[in-house]
N, C-alpha and C positions, 0 to 999 in steps of 0.2 A: 532551580534553587531559589530564585527570587520569588516565585509564586508559592513556594512551600518552605518558608523560613522556619516553620515550627517542626519540620520533619527531623527525625533523629538520624544519627549517623547510620544506625542499623537499617533503618528504612531505606536510606540512600544506597547502601551496599546491596540490599535485597533487590532494589530496582535495577541497579547496575548489573548484577548477576543475571537477572531475568533478561535484560536487553542483550547482554553478551551471548546468552544461550540461544537467542533468536538470530543474532547477526552472524555468529561464528560459522555456521554451516554455509551461509551465503558467501562470506569472504573466502572460505576454504575452496568452494566451488570456483569462484572467480580466479583465484590463484592457480588452481589446477588447470583450468581451461587456458589461462595465459601461458602456463608453463608447457602445455602440449605443443604449441607453435604450429601454424598451418603449413609452413614450408620446411620445418625441421631444422632451421638454422637459428642459432642463438644470436643475440644482439652483437656479440663480438665477432661473428662470422660475416657480417654484412659490410660491404664496401661503402665508404663515404662518398657522397656525390659532390 
């Protein structure tokens, strides 16, 4: 924002949507992989040490 003070709100929204469309598949994949769990146990199933 500081380097593009003359950018319109529409320009910023367009860039935001473009960035989100690129990042969303990556985030979805990370959440899916984290949800699979290697040992099949959820965080609530583990004993505290």
